C-alpha positions as CSV (number, residue, x, y, z in Angstrom):
1,Q,20.7,-0.6,2.3
2,V,17.2,-1.0,1.0
3,Q,14.7,0.8,3.4
4,L,10.9,1.0,2.9
5,V,9.1,3.5,5.4
6,E,5.2,3.2,5.4
7,S,3.2,5.9,7.0
8,G,-0.7,6.9,7.3
9,G,-2.2,4.0,8.9
10,G,-4.6,4.6,11.9
11,L,-8.3,4.3,13.1
12,V,-11.1,5.3,10.8
13,Q,-14.9,4.8,10.7
14,P,-16.5,2.9,8.1
15,G,-16.8,4.9,5.1
16,G,-13.8,7.0,5.8
17,S,-10.4,7.4,4.0
18,L,-6.8,7.3,4.5
19,R,-3.7,7.7,2.1
20,L,-0.6,5.2,3.1
21,S,2.5,6.1,1.9
22,C,5.7,4.4,1.2
23,A,9.2,6.3,1.0
24,A,12.0,4.1,-0.3
25,S,15.6,4.5,-0.3
26,G,18.7,2.4,-1.2
27,F,17.7,1.4,-4.8
28,T,16.9,3.2,-8.1
29,F,13.0,3.5,-7.3
30,S,12.0,4.1,-10.8
31,N,13.3,0.8,-11.9
32,Y,11.0,-1.4,-10.1
33,R,7.4,-2.1,-9.6
34,M,5.9,-1.6,-6.3
35,S,3.0,-3.3,-4.2
36,W,0.8,-3.1,-1.3
37,Y,-0.1,-6.3,0.5
38,R,-1.9,-6.5,3.8
39,Q,-2.3,-9.1,6.2
40,A,-5.5,-9.2,8.8
41,P,-5.3,-11.3,11.9
42,G,-5.3,-15.0,11.0
43,K,-5.2,-14.8,7.6
44,E,-2.5,-14.9,4.8
45,R,-0.9,-11.9,3.5
46,E,-2.5,-10.8,0.4
47,L,-1.6,-8.2,-2.6
48,V,-3.8,-5.4,-2.8
49,A,-2.6,-3.2,-5.2
50,G,0.5,-2.8,-7.7
51,I,2.1,-0.4,-10.1
52,I,4.7,-0.9,-12.8
53,S,8.0,1.2,-12.8
54,D,6.8,4.0,-14.9
55,G,3.1,4.0,-13.1
56,G,1.4,3.5,-16.3
57,V,0.0,0.0,-15.6
58,T,-2.0,-0.8,-11.8
59,R,-3.8,-4.0,-10.9
60,Y,-6.0,-4.5,-7.8
61,L,-7.6,-7.0,-5.5
62,D,-11.1,-7.5,-6.7
63,S,-12.4,-6.4,-3.2
64,V,-10.6,-3.0,-3.5
65,K,-11.5,-2.1,-6.9
66,G,-13.0,1.4,-7.5
67,R,-12.2,2.1,-3.9
68,F,-8.5,2.0,-3.7
69,T,-6.0,4.0,-6.0
70,I,-2.2,3.0,-5.9
71,S,0.0,5.6,-7.5
72,R,3.7,6.5,-7.4
73,D,6.1,9.7,-7.4
74,N,9.4,8.3,-8.9
75,A,10.7,12.1,-8.1
76,K,10.2,11.5,-4.6
77,N,10.9,7.7,-4.4
78,T,7.2,7.2,-2.8
79,V,4.2,4.9,-3.5
80,Y,0.9,5.6,-2.3
81,L,-2.4,4.0,-1.7
82,Q,-5.3,6.2,-1.3
83,M,-8.3,4.2,0.4
84,N,-11.9,5.5,0.3
85,S,-15.0,4.0,1.2
86,L,-13.4,1.9,3.8
87,K,-15.0,-1.0,5.3
88,P,-14.4,-3.3,8.2
89,E,-12.7,-5.8,6.4
90,D,-10.2,-3.7,5.1
91,T,-8.9,-4.0,8.6
92,A,-5.2,-5.3,8.6
93,V,-1.5,-4.4,8.7
94,Y,-0.6,-2.8,5.5
95,Y,3.1,-3.6,3.7
96,C,4.9,-2.0,1.1
97,Y,6.8,-4.7,-1.3
98,A,9.4,-3.3,-3.8
99,G,9.9,-5.2,-7.0
100,I,13.7,-5.8,-5.8
101,G,12.6,-8.2,-3.2
102,S,12.1,-6.1,0.2
103,W,9.4,-5.3,2.4
104,G,8.5,-2.3,4.7
105,Q,7.8,-2.7,8.2
106,G,4.1,-2.3,7.9
107,T,1.6,0.0,9.1
108,Q,-1.9,-0.8,11.0
109,V,-5.0,0.3,9.2
110,T,-8.1,-0.2,11.6
111,V,-11.7,0.6,10.4
112,S,-14.4,0.7,12.8
113,S,-16.9,2.6,14.5
């Protein structure tokens, strides 16, 4: 069955960096767009970044442009989210989403001093 397993979350100080990974299995990864969403307490889940199947096109939430980078390695069935210059408002649970319609379990990112 489809599995998406996120990793790389944690506690980081403002201005710091984290790299999230999402390892996919159970479907032909290279055929589908992949996305990262996040959900902060009391807020709706929002799209943070997306990348098409061959990695040629990406899109970002305005508030993370220039700080976050989404990428993928189709040989490793993995999508990444490099997050730099993190801010307290980036604190949320981050979810991987596959265009096939599946979600990962989420990984907590906390930005705090």
